[in-house]
Residue, then its C-alpha position, 0 to 999 in steps of 0.5 A: m427412241s424417245r417416249c413420245l415417239d414410242a407412244f406415237n408408234a404404239f397408236s399409229l397405223p401400219a405403214c402400208n397404203s391401206e384404208i381402215s374401216m369405219a369400225d376400226a376407226l371408231t375403236d382406234p385409241l387415237i381417234r377415240s381420244v380426238m372424238e372425246a376431246d371434241g365431245v363426240d358420242p361414239e355410240a351416237l356417231e355409229a348409230e348415225f353412220l348406220r342410219i346413213a348406210e341403211h338410207r343409202e342402201s334403200a336408195l340404191q335398190p331398183 
């Protein structure tokens, strides 16, 4: 197998039809590389997700 394919397989998700959690996505090496290239601050993004979740949870309560 080529080194490129080996590297891809090392970072790829399991070959099952499942979704990853946001926590898993934020710690995935490939996603982190893309975030870094795009100038995304992982801590700021996580904080924003938490604010959205809190707001959504309070909005759904009767």
